[in-house]
Steps between C-alpha positions, in 0.01 A plus 500: 500500500267534200218588737718764665596648167141511383367631829754779502405593143128498595539728804720732301237517228235594762730773638579642152128494418423702810758761394360514145140526618595791722690667219203478259255628761368841367489629858870438554659830408854376573478210251647678197831527690547127554265314268749473210762362740242259641438370148875465441541317830224254404654433158853447639387265781277294268792463262733395780270233627420374149864478391601308809245227429699392195834488682629146559866561586740787490873460492679830427882482489702811584869568519695471827555872518133585473462571875786749478332666201179534708697665781687732266184605315327570834792717619531696173124557461496651850834679511495668158182709551606572859834629382339711223281683756774520760758645258263774389367331184148490632339504149689182405409328830133601454496361143642165618246474787222598262608243245503228764161613630632599841355813666810695606507626856535867579795416719738213430466213741203676654369194686838466658512869604191458714622238742843655516347831599299321769827350633668842503205652689483216750875533565444850637214394723194583278193285519468423130156337552349819639308743280659842451823370656701787349740269317293311250216630281292196589532231772723208408310196362785255557524256787720581801764257381612747233602746773737242649733580209593823676720289732713365216852635542631796297153640433484309170117497473446877464328697230839664431610176336186420305669502165770255599252269677272514197779393271604218730132391510497481122814284501376268771163462323679416179705237680185353653348475150812338375489241775130426428588451136774249596243309707248494216460276197535644147145641448511647853819689410321647207216622724757656730669671211171656396444609864839672502371759251136488621313782664453347848869419544622835367241676710632321808863601448429849362314586821747312721204336674564290814313209340822417318649399834231223525640340184857522639384358828324199344800421278747547791298265729493224237870533424573484872300188585591322185870538587467436874195285588524559870304664775727807517458560127126464514490732800681765300259451213208540737657813644533647149132443425393632843703822459342562158161451657569777754545737208173449314303230696380296196853342453426294811309274258837396358540295817334217310833439330633373830283180489793271391676570828274239651718240331764579760497368851370785721423692187165580642667743738593730209138510380368548847745777572414674173123476579535625857731795391250592226208485740676708764595766243148517364355544851755763605452697176137444432413871472781544248379199303148647477641837394715337236204300369280811488773684312504222245128535457520879460741457208251302292488626140223370276675615183719274291822655614751235617237365744428144617248379756172337584342831595555688175386196297188462711431865447467418132227244564133546564463599866279216619509463883489151641378447859455746783871573534514711188732260316515561126431209265817588316699439819355152527575426133866599553530281810339206324738548204797485738377194681425310173837591356672385824315170483621461144853548616453242778377252243809552281727469805338167595542372147878554480760283677758780502590668830651834388528621856704820443307615195182436698636718785553787254156451350311495826684814615413691182144381467409552865633856517329590172165363625541672836541838333291482179217265601462528879610866552335569167740749333850530367698682239636319200833402652321247721494279196876448537425269793367243251843472340593289808259236367683457167765248611229262627248536215763480227629166645165343415456605137696198382277253687397190312145555612339744254266645758785604728696641206204703366415624849860613559519674163177688561631623839828619338299680229297676768820579689641651181187715469537632857867569432413732207154654567482809716211682339217244512382440853246232408747295292799529737296427816320196373816358348692564820235353737480180293884469485545565872213277611602204277864539619389521862302171470776327303793609720302449818422135429858434384647645824253314721571180317878542532480506874338166575747237370805683629349536844425128520860426390646704784295355785 
């Protein structure tokens, strides 16, 4: 564990050095725009790693109503500025968003308007993926699964009802955060409280982005299988994850949360069915997948404007090409950082005797979908950081460990999670912190879930 901690810090130092070297290069004309933020990121990350070294145990007590307070704060922080703009008090709403460091959209729930317009157009027979289709300004970038909502009775999912759907999304998101707070230990609840008024969370709900549904889906799946640990419940959970994957593709990575189904007799059929359905969908919609991926690449913004991603961070590094394939050295550094942090998480998982199956399911769902978007696809807006909130119940459960190394590792990951829950204007800081949190959580939760399968399977033979 100490080796993993030190190795992660070392690779991170190399990555930050590359950014600073590029920023101080006289030939780099774009450096003045990001160099001060790169220095800030370096200072904050050094402080976080240094503070965690001295942590031996953390035991924060909170009141029994703290989770409800988290949910209420999340709802009010989202609903009040929305109401101000909706009721004609645009100046008040703009002041609130500005004070919370959230860039206000030109249209309320704009990210929800786009898929709803696609659904409306598809309902009248328009090919929404065709250029100049006469219904949308640009081809839809969402997966075909979104269009299946046109068959829901009463025409609920229409752009005509965007305001009502957006408000419902705020309330459901607040309930999801409340539930995560109830599943978290004291310090974890404080991190979620911070997130409730943080830029990434408010950006997510202000835009009405579909990524919020991924949080609901992960929470709903865990609630379902925890209450009914049977094949039919796990099948529904797998169906939830699969449907979300048909909307944006990268949510298919959340299928890793289904690993514990192997504890059930014939549980392998659920995993096999999910894998086959995912493969079939990818093959049948391959052209759409490529278009969606290309659209993601076209939206890359190298400015520090609510942006996360491997690509914008590597763009701030010296452009050294490694090998004949044109791979940037910065890309390799980011990948190594993720692998080392994941190994660190595995080491922590092997060192604890706790099972924590359901928190691990949440953590592997959030970390895998974050990495699929931000590290593998290479780009994402700030609200992608909200996926990391799913890791809080697991990480917060380990901060009271009697082993100092486990406690300090967990505290550091929570500190970095808190950073990602607030920062929306520093791409280097938010991306490095997010990749470390997600990779560590992926390794930790992965080993816990794999380990939980073996003894139960032997017992049921």
